[in-house]
C-alpha positions in Angstrom: -6.6 45.1 -41.7 -10.4 44.4 -41.3 -11.9 44.3 -37.8 -12.6 40.6 -38.7 -9.2 40.0 -39.7 -7.8 41.5 -36.4 -10.2 39.1 -34.2 -9.1 36.3 -36.3 -5.3 36.8 -35.5 -6.1 37.5 -31.7 -8.2 34.3 -31.8 -5.2 32.4 -33.5 -2.9 34.0 -31.0 -5.1 32.7 -28.1 -5.2 29.4 -29.3 -1.6 29.0 -29.9 -0.9 30.2 -26.2 -3.4 27.6 -25.0 -1.8 24.9 -26.9 1.6 25.8 -25.7 0.4 26.0 -22.0 -1.3 22.5 -22.4 1.7 21.2 -24.0 3.9 22.4 -21.0 1.4 21.1 -18.5 1.2 17.6 -20.0 4.9 17.2 -19.8 6.3 14.5 -17.3 6.8 15.9 -13.8 10.5 16.2 -12.6 11.6 13.0 -11.2 12.8 12.7 -7.5 16.3 11.9 -7.2 18.5 11.0 -4.1 20.0 14.4 -4.6 16.7 16.1 -4.0 16.0 14.0 -0.8 19.5 15.1 0.5 19.0 18.7 -0.6 15.8 19.2 1.3 17.2 17.1 4.2 13.9 15.4 4.7 12.5 12.1 3.7 8.5 12.2 3.6 7.0 8.5 3.7 3.7 7.4 3.5 2.6 4.7 6.1 -0.4 2.9 7.1 -1.8 3.4 10.7 -4.7 0.9 10.6 -2.9 -2.3 9.8 -0.6 -3.2 13.1 1.8 -4.5 13.4 3.0 -3.5 10.0 1.4 0.0 10.4 0.0 1.4 13.7 0.4 4.0 16.4 2.1 4.5 19.4 1.0 5.6 23.0 1.0 9.3 21.5 -0.8 8.3 18.4 2.3 8.7 16.4 2.7 6.2 13.4 4.5 3.2 14.5 5.1 -0.6 13.4 7.5 -2.5 11.1 6.9 -0.3 8.1 7.8 2.9 10.4 11.1 1.2 11.6 12.0 0.4 8.1 11.4 4.2 7.2 13.5 5.4 10.2 16.4 3.2 9.0 15.9 4.6 5.5 16.1 8.2 6.7 19.1 7.4 8.9 20.9 5.8 5.9 20.5 9.0 4.1 21.4 11.2 6.8 18.0 13.2 6.6 15.1 13.8 8.9 12.0 11.7 8.6 8.3 12.7 8.2 5.8 9.9 8.6 2.5 10.8 6.7 -0.6 8.6 7.6 -2.2 7.1 4.5 -5.1 4.6 3.8 -5.3 1.7 1.4 -7.4 3.8 -1.1 -5.3 7.2 -0.9 -1.8 5.6 -0.9 -1.3 5.9 -4.6 -2.9 9.4 -5.0 -0.8 10.7 -2.0 2.3 9.3 -4.0 1.5 10.8 -7.2 0.5 14.1 -6.2 3.9 14.4 -4.2 2.4 14.6 -0.8 5.0 11.9 0.1 8.3 10.9 -1.6 7.7 7.0 -1.1 5.2 4.7 0.3 6.2 2.0 2.9 2.6 1.0 3.4 2.5 -2.9 3.2 2.0 -2.4 -0.3 1.7 -5.8 -2.1 3.5 -5.9 -5.5 1.0 -6.5 -8.3 1.1 -6.0 -12.2 -1.9 -3.8 -11.9 -0.3 -1.6 -9.5 2.9 -1.3 -11.4 1.0 0.4 -14.1 0.8 3.5 -11.9 3.9 3.0 -9.6 7.1 1.2 -9.4 8.2 -1.1 -6.7 11.5 -1.8 -4.8 12.4 -5.3 -4.1 10.5 -6.9 -1.4 11.2 -6.1 2.2 8.3 -7.9 3.8 5.6 -10.5 2.9 2.2 -11.6 4.0 -0.1 -14.6 3.5 -3.6 -13.3 2.5 -6.7 -15.4 3.5 -10.3 -15.6 3.5 -11.2 -15.9 7.1 -14.3 -17.0 8.7 -15.7 -18.8 11.8 -15.3 -22.5 12.1 -18.7 -23.3 11.8 -19.2 -21.8 8.4 -18.6 -24.3 5.9 -16.5 -23.1 3.3 -14.0 -25.3 1.1 -13.8 -23.3 -2.0 -15.1 -20.4 -4.0 -18.3 -22.2 -4.8 -19.3 -22.1 -1.1 -19.3 -18.1 -1.2 -22.8 -17.9 -2.5 -24.7 -15.7 -0.3 -21.8 -15.0 2.2 -21.2 -11.3 3.0 -17.3 -10.7 2.9 -15.7 -7.7 4.4 -12.7 -6.3 2.8 -10.5 -3.2 2.7 -11.2 -1.3 -0.5 -8.6 -1.4 -3.2 -6.5 -4.1 -1.3 -5.0 -7.2 -2.7 -7.4 -9.2 -0.8 -10.3 -7.2 -2.4 -8.8 -7.9 -5.8 -8.3 -11.5 -5.2 -11.8 -12.1 -3.7 -13.3 -10.1 -6.4 -11.5 -12.5 -8.8 -12.9 -15.8 -7.5 -16.2 -14.9 -5.7 -19.4 -16.1 -7.4 -22.1 -13.3 -8.3 -24.1 -14.4 -5.4 -21.5 -13.4 -2.9 -21.8 -10.1 -1.4 -18.6 -8.1 -1.0 -18.7 -5.5 1.5 -15.9 -2.8 0.9 -14.6 -0.6 3.7 -12.2 2.2 3.7 -9.7 0.5 5.9 -8.6 -3.1 7.2 -9.9 -1.8 10.8 -13.5 -1.2 9.6 -13.6 -4.6 7.8 -12.2 -6.3 10.8 -14.9 -4.8 12.9 -17.4 -5.8 10.7 -16.6 -9.5 11.1 -16.5 -9.1 14.9 -19.9 -7.4 15.1 -21.5 -10.0 12.7 -22.3 -7.5 10.0 -20.1 -9.5 8.0 -19.8 -13.5 7.7 -16.2 -13.6 6.3 -13.2 -11.4 6.0 -10.4 -11.1 3.4 -7.3 -10.3 5.5 -3.5 -11.2 6.2 -2.0 -13.7 8.3 -1.2 -11.0 11.1 -5.0 -10.1 11.3 -5.7 -13.9 11.7 -3.3 -14.0 14.7 -4.9 -10.9 16.1 -8.4 -12.2 15.9 -7.4 -15.5 17.5 -5.7 -13.8 20.4 -8.4 -11.2 21.2 -11.6 -12.9 19.9 -11.1 -16.8 20.5 -14.9 -17.2 21.0 -15.3 -16.3 17.3 -13.2 -19.4 16.3 -11.8 -17.6 13.1 -9.8 -19.8 10.9 -8.2 -19.5 7.3 -10.7 -21.1 4.6 -9.3 -20.0 1.3 -5.5 -19.0 0.9 -5.7 -16.3 -1.4 -2.2 -15.5 -2.4 1.3 -15.1 -0.8 2.0 -11.4 -0.8 5.5 -9.7 -1.3 5.5 -6.1 -0.1 7.7 -3.5 -1.8 8.4 0.3 -1.2 6.3 2.3 -3.8 7.8 5.1 -5.9 6.7 7.3 -8.8 7.3 5.6 -12.1 9.9 8.2 -13.0 11.9 8.2 -10.0 14.4 5.6 -11.2 17.4 7.1 -9.4 15.7 6.9 -6.2 14.5 3.5 -6.6 18.0 2.3 -7.4 19.0 3.7 -4.0 16.0 2.1 -2.2 16.7 -1.4 -3.7 20.4 -1.0 -2.5 19.3 0.1 0.9 16.7 -3.0 1.3 19.5 -5.4 -0.2 21.9 -3.8 2.4 19.6 -4.2 5.7 18.5 -7.7 4.5 22.4 -8.7 4.8 23.5 -7.0 7.7 20.5 -8.4 10.1 18.7 -5.0 10.6 15.6 -6.1 8.7 15.6 -9.4 10.4 15.7 -7.6 13.7 12.5 -5.6 12.8 10.7 -8.5 11.5 11.5 -10.4 14.9 10.4 -7.3 17.1 6.9 -7.0 15.2 6.1 -10.4 14.0 8.0 -12.6 16.3 9.5 -14.5 13.6 12.4 -14.5 11.5 12.5 -12.5 8.2 11.3 -15.0 5.7 13.0 -15.7 2.4 11.9 -12.8 0.2 11.9 -13.0 -3.6 13.8 -10.7 -6.0 13.1 -9.1 -9.3 
């Protein structure tokens, strides 16, 4: 065989190996099952820590809140240890898809767009999302947002909702978390805020002088536990778990503890 022939065979062999490696790498990741969680004896849950009372921290700066309590119940039902991993709005999905967490219990609104990347359980909580602003600011509809500086948490449902209705003359200010967006409103850096009813209650309690009120109702947001799209076995267990704690009163007790209200009627799929 000539030198060129040997080189040709070598190149073809390398290309074949590369194609095989690429094909192997491109295959779907192994789905996480209930047995996998039981086998490692630990459940790793991503939770927010910047969105109280759903996701905050306790006196020891450990994750705490409505979502953390749901995670504790889930680990107890599975009979495994629990690890809570702080996440933010923008990095929730990346943490899940790169297997840094098993599931997200992170006040995650269920939307068709997000369902392209993750799958959701049946809802375990809900929020009302508003455009908030001081009473003195005259806003009756999207047409009044021209020139208004609106603070939102990046990649949140309020970000998507406001982006959909705001005129091009509005200035949408995107922050990495709800706490930063909230501070922008309090400091006067922003004129308005896209936020949930729990944030409204917090503002009216801590900063009554601002006279913050809801101007536009953006959406009613059911929240689901998020899983990787292939984790159907685990999702079936999670749905069963939520159904169970809704019916035995444990989820209602969590809602009363953190929100001071009974568990609202939650939609089902």
